[in-house]
N, C-alpha and C positions, 0 to 999 in steps of 0.2 A: 392355141388363138391365132388365126390367120392375120396377116397384115391390115385386113379390112375391119378387124374386130374393133373392141371398144378402146384398145390401148392406142390407135392412132387417129389422128384428127388433123385436118388441113391447118387450121390456125387456132389451136387450144387455147392459147392466151387470150385471143380476141374472144373466143366463144365464152370462156369463163367470165372475162369483165363484163362482155354484154349481158349474161345471164345475171351476174351479180348486180348490176346497175338495175334490172327490171326488178329484182327481189328488193333492193333498196328504195327503189321508187314505190312499190306498192306495199312493202310490209316494214322498212326501215332496215337500218344497218344490223340491228340486234337479230334479224332474222337469218342473217348469212351463216351457210354452212358450206365448207369445202365438198364435204360427200354429197350433198344435195345439188352443188352446182356441177360435180361430175357428173350425176345422174342426168341433169338437165342436158348437159354438152354430149351425153352418150358415151362417156370415156370411164376408165376405171376410177374407183374412188381416190387412188393415190395419185393420179394423172396430175391434178391440178397443183400439187405440192411441187412438181417439178418447175414449174413457173414462179410460184408464189411462196414456197415454203410453208405457210400457214395463212391463218384468216387475217391476222394482223399485216402481213406482207400483201395479201390481195388488197386490202382496205388501203394501204400506202400507195399502192400502184394506182388504185383508183382516184386517191387524192393528188397524187403526182399528174396524172392526166387531166385532171380536172384544172388545177392550176396552170397547165400549159393551154388548155382551151380557153381559160378565163383571160389569160394574158393575151392571147390571139383576138379575143373578142374586144378588149380594151384598146389594143394597138390602134395607133391612127385615129383615135377619136380626136376631134378638134379642141374640145375643151372639157372642163371639169364636168358640166352638166350632162354632156353626151357620154362621158365616161360612166356617170351614174347610171344614165339610161342603158348603157350596154351592161352594165352591172346587173340591174334587175332583168334584162333581155337573158342574160346568161343563166342567172339563177331559175327563171321560168323554163328556160330550155333545156336546162341540165340539171333538174332537181336532185336526182341521186347525187351527181358528184358535190353539189353544193352541200348536201346533207353531210357528207363524209369530210369535205375540205376544212370545216370550220369546227371540227371536232377531233382536237389535237391526240386525245387519249385513245382514239381508234388506230392511231399510227404510228410508224416509227420516225419520231420528228428528226433523227439525225440521217434518215435514208438520202444519199446524194441526189438522187433524182428529185425526191420530194423538195430538198433544200434548193435546188438550183431552179426548179419550177415555182416555188414560192418566191424565190428572189427576183424572178423575172416578172412576175404578178404584182409584187410589191413596187418595183421600179414603174410599172405602167399606171399604177394608182397615184403614185407620188408626181408623176409628170402632169397629171390632171390639175393639181394644186398648183403647180408652176405656171399653168395657162392663166391663173386669176391674176388681176391687177394687184400690184403690191399694196395698195390700200385695203384690198378685200382678204389679203392673206392673213392679217392680222399679225401681232407679235410673233408668234410662234407659228411656223408653216406646218409643224409636226401636229399642232392641235387643230389647225385647220384641216389638216388631212384626217384626221381623227374624226372630227364633227362630219366631214363629207363622206367618209366611209361608214360611220355609224347611220348616217341617213338613207344611204343605198343599200346597206345590208339590213338594217330595220326594216325597210320598206319592203325589200325582196322578201325577208323572212316572214312579214305579216302577210303579204300577198300570198306566199305560197301555203301558209296555214289557214287561209280562208278568214283572216281577221280584218280585212279591209273592204269587204263586200259593200258595207254602208257608206265608207269615204269615197270609194271608187266607182261603185254602182255599175252602170254600163258604159263609163267613160274608158278610154284607152289607158291602161295603167301606166304606159310610157310616158303619155302626155300629162297624166297627173304627177308623175315623178318630176317632169320637167318644170311643171308649176312650183312644186315644193322646193326644187333646187335654185330656181329663180329667186324665189322669195329668202333664201337663205343666203346665197352666194353671190349675188349679182346686185350691184348698186342700182337702186329704183326699179329693180326687176328687169333690167335691160340685158338683152344677150350679149 
């Protein structure tokens, strides 16, 4: 086989990740196959294993990339409500990452890149709670954080699965989320 044959690719890692994200977005993570992804990338069936070792390695890389993108999306949001909006925006903009990130059984949870990316995202989420006035944080900021996370994650998940059509209608989902967050986390609904 020549150097331009199926064994060589300009950026095989990215090509496999992109193909995997397409499969996950349309068919779900269960449909992933390294052999199919190699075919889509135009390389030998063994080539993706050089970057990811196996399917779990690929899903772990997707989750780590997702958490990095997620942390970037949350960074510099001015308050908890806007972090929630960015959470929803991330989920709708990166649905394949979002699916994999929150299914720990798909990944190697002890992978150093995944651990570091999750920690960075967690810090960004907790920072949002610290922007609340002390009276609104409640007795345990961790519980307040869990409530905020549950609201954003639940809203994003329901939105992605098409279960908020009646509640959201033709309104901007981000504006609907802002209203929900205001009613739950801001005194008298004030910003």
